[in-house]
KOLGUPA-789978 format. One line per 10 residues: number of its first residue (from 1); their letters; for each residue x, y, z of C-alpha. Coordinates in Angstrom, 3 decimals. Layout:
! residues N
NUM> A> X/Y/Z  ... .
This chain:
! residues 267
1> MTMVRNGSLR> 187.078/185.498/37.342  185.835/189.020/36.281  185.554/189.422/32.458  187.089/192.697/31.004  186.828/193.927/27.376  190.085/194.284/25.393  189.997/198.093/25.443  189.428/198.184/29.179  192.208/195.608/29.732  194.690/197.797/27.744 .
11> RARGGDRRAR> 193.667/200.838/29.740  194.076/198.871/32.984  197.544/197.716/31.983  198.537/201.238/31.027  197.213/202.535/34.321  199.202/199.853/36.107  202.440/200.924/34.367  201.755/204.547/35.200  201.103/203.568/38.823  204.450/201.736/39.095 .
21> SAFAGSAALA> 206.240/204.741/37.574  204.485/207.148/39.875  205.324/204.982/42.868  209.033/205.818/42.530  208.237/209.505/42.836  205.271/209.624/45.151  204.065/207.059/47.674  200.723/208.810/47.931  200.106/208.532/44.189  201.045/204.820/44.289 .
31> LATTLMLAGC> 198.505/204.216/47.027  195.802/206.008/45.094  196.590/204.066/41.922  196.531/200.751/43.838  193.103/201.556/45.238  191.889/202.480/41.735  193.022/199.148/40.337  191.694/197.035/43.236  188.697/196.007/41.150  190.846/194.181/38.601 .
41> ASDEDAAAAD> 191.028/190.423/39.286  194.790/189.902/39.075  196.633/186.785/40.268  197.970/188.764/43.219  194.431/189.742/44.239  193.324/186.088/44.103  196.219/185.008/46.287  195.459/187.779/48.774  191.838/186.665/48.905  192.995/183.186/49.943 .
51> REPDGGRVSD> 194.943/184.510/52.942  193.384/184.684/56.417  192.053/188.238/57.065  193.985/188.366/60.361  197.355/187.486/58.879  197.064/183.687/59.243  196.230/183.568/62.977  193.576/181.038/64.009  190.329/182.714/64.945  189.013/182.537/68.486 .
61> QSSAATNAST> 186.342/180.064/67.411  188.887/177.756/65.726  191.213/178.034/68.732  188.419/176.994/71.066  187.641/173.978/68.895  191.325/173.005/68.859  191.590/173.305/72.628  188.485/171.159/73.065  189.851/168.449/70.787  193.199/168.291/72.635 .
71> AAPAETRISV> 191.783/168.452/76.163  192.525/165.497/78.467  189.819/162.798/78.372  187.398/162.838/81.278  188.161/160.418/84.101  186.013/157.288/84.290  185.242/155.871/87.730  184.263/152.340/88.663  183.508/150.927/92.099  185.157/147.803/93.490 .
81> SGKGVGRYRF> 184.465/145.962/96.739  184.631/142.685/98.575  181.685/141.497/96.490  182.782/142.294/92.972  183.471/144.981/90.375  180.810/147.520/89.515  177.547/145.651/88.946  179.299/142.293/88.507  179.501/140.013/91.536  182.179/137.405/92.070 .
91> GTSADRVVDG> 181.092/134.245/90.239  179.764/136.098/87.180  180.932/134.525/83.914  184.068/136.012/82.397  182.403/136.635/79.025  179.629/138.662/80.586  182.001/140.725/82.720  184.499/141.462/79.948  181.800/142.276/77.389  180.021/144.609/79.786 .
101> LTRRLGEPTA> 183.128/146.431/80.947  184.463/146.740/77.412  181.300/148.580/76.419  181.809/150.913/79.363  185.594/151.263/79.551  186.747/150.486/76.019  189.037/147.715/74.867  191.219/146.128/77.575  194.835/147.269/77.738  195.953/143.685/78.458 .
111> APAPKEFVRI> 194.236/140.329/78.042  196.686/137.395/77.998  195.426/133.963/77.031  194.139/131.761/79.886  196.814/129.726/81.615  196.430/126.211/82.997  197.990/125.688/86.409  199.328/122.328/87.612  199.241/120.137/90.682  202.290/119.562/92.882 .
121> KGHRGWYEVA> 202.436/116.318/94.800  202.014/116.826/98.518  200.497/120.293/98.133  196.969/121.561/97.861  195.777/123.871/95.139  196.940/124.549/91.595  200.349/126.083/90.896  201.605/128.298/88.109  204.979/126.582/87.842  205.376/122.796/87.897 .
131> GDPLSPSWRY> 207.512/121.590/90.782  207.712/125.009/92.422  205.544/125.249/95.556  206.587/128.882/96.016  205.079/129.932/92.693  201.644/131.624/92.680  198.818/129.193/93.425  195.103/129.081/94.166  192.146/126.722/94.073  191.318/126.906/90.352 .
141> RVFATTCWQS> 192.932/124.990/87.534  192.725/127.718/84.909  193.610/131.365/85.448  193.062/134.395/83.236  193.345/138.126/83.765  192.012/141.125/81.883  193.217/144.648/82.591  191.993/148.157/81.951  194.921/150.405/82.797  195.622/149.997/86.547 .
151> LCLDFGGKSA> 192.598/147.707/87.152  192.999/143.969/86.556  190.309/141.332/86.988  191.155/137.739/87.916  189.123/134.906/86.416  189.273/131.263/87.397  187.568/127.964/86.666  187.973/124.284/85.874  188.501/125.080/82.202  188.887/128.060/79.878 .
161> DSLALRGWEV> 185.191/127.709/79.024  184.031/127.988/82.628  185.967/131.048/83.791  184.237/133.384/86.228  185.155/136.573/88.043  187.079/135.711/91.225  188.921/138.869/92.215  190.309/142.260/91.273  193.566/144.126/91.783  194.384/147.827/91.429 .
171> SRSRGSSDDT> 198.053/148.692/91.304  200.019/151.809/90.497  202.709/149.611/88.946  200.238/148.570/86.223  199.015/152.069/85.460  200.558/155.303/84.235  200.260/159.042/84.694  197.946/159.089/81.655  195.339/156.802/83.216  191.761/157.957/82.693 .
181> LRAELADTGI> 190.242/155.140/84.773  189.933/155.357/88.546  188.832/152.292/90.489  187.402/153.302/93.863  186.343/151.326/96.902  182.554/151.251/97.082  180.942/153.671/99.557  184.208/155.435/100.483  185.803/156.467/97.189  189.256/155.371/98.347 .
191> GLGNRWRSVH> 191.601/154.655/95.439  195.183/154.895/94.285  196.855/158.032/95.575  194.724/158.537/98.672  196.710/159.226/101.841  196.828/156.820/104.771  194.807/159.151/106.990  191.896/158.944/104.524  192.070/155.141/104.441  192.153/154.855/108.215 .
201> AAYPDTSVHG> 189.289/157.326/108.584  187.181/155.263/106.183  188.209/151.912/107.718  189.131/152.492/111.398  190.170/148.856/111.988  193.002/149.064/109.441  196.618/149.280/110.586  200.013/149.543/108.898  202.803/147.003/109.294  206.218/146.438/107.779 .
211> SEGASLEIRN> 206.342/143.842/105.027  208.751/142.388/102.467  211.526/144.812/101.573  210.489/147.240/104.336  207.324/148.004/102.392  204.178/149.251/104.074  201.255/146.818/104.210  197.727/147.735/105.288  196.208/144.988/107.410  192.789/144.324/108.949 .
221> TPWPTIHDGV> 191.113/145.225/105.673  187.311/145.131/105.398  187.367/142.025/103.149  189.769/139.306/101.962  192.483/140.567/99.625  194.943/139.106/97.126  198.477/139.025/98.509  201.198/139.795/95.946  204.109/138.816/98.146  204.087/142.159/99.935 .
231> GGWRLSGHWD> 200.472/142.855/100.795  196.884/142.915/99.577  196.671/146.655/100.275  199.857/148.698/100.243  201.173/152.202/100.840  204.093/154.055/99.314  207.151/154.724/101.440  209.168/152.477/103.716  208.661/150.961/107.130  210.903/152.271/109.902 .
241> YKHPDRVPRR> 211.759/149.356/112.168  212.821/151.831/114.870  209.326/153.310/114.845  207.097/150.389/113.771  203.858/152.289/114.379  204.880/155.389/112.447  203.561/155.966/108.940  205.366/158.418/106.632  203.422/161.644/106.366  203.082/161.456/102.586 .
251> ASVIRLSGGE> 202.378/157.713/102.368  199.612/157.014/99.848  197.793/153.997/98.447  199.677/152.137/95.694  197.758/148.831/95.719  194.263/147.560/96.571  192.577/144.219/95.928  189.622/142.031/96.758  188.370/138.501/96.252  190.605/135.632/95.113 .
261> GPEPGCC> 193.649/135.432/92.878  196.880/133.463/92.625  199.202/134.214/95.548  202.901/133.375/95.876  203.874/130.735/98.413  206.623/132.868/99.869  206.891/136.140/101.794 .
């Protein structure tokens, strides 16, 4: 705060009163008086000094920083194939896979506790539901899954301590429009949302067939897949039984998979 002697302060106050009086008669004189008194450190001056010089608008530099902080996160890509996920082959221990992918992708979005399947007399394999041979089953006693957005990894073993990577599944039903992770088929880049023509161009042996609920299933895939009751690889849209070889023009990939995982006994 600027220090002013008593005499100067009285003169300043008198000048201020004269300025207010003159203001009623002459705007020009008021302006001149205000400029003369600008050097006095009044409360009003201090408040004005605290205001943004541009009337409170955010500067260009601050606006750029704000835009950068609210921008959508960059998309992360990971390759999947008939051999594994990224650098991890099928058979790699669950702890190693989850630890490695967590460092790369962040914390999983879902990681339920391992589940012990059961035997059903007269049937091979291990079943999710006792006494129900139509429930999902496979050749491992214990099953666990860990998901990062639309990508889920299937782990299996004789016990919860011996779980290893067995398969993977990518499904639009598990993801959302805010997903920042894209799982792509190794060497081709095919993933969720790609059109059928791109899939068929990358894998010429593939074909589309009608499946459960008139869904569209992609068959003759380049490796074994995990069937979910409709198909291991699937397209959006519906199968037209009148034109069984016709694929809807806008049909796109909504599910991909590879390796082993529990499969339902029906459909």
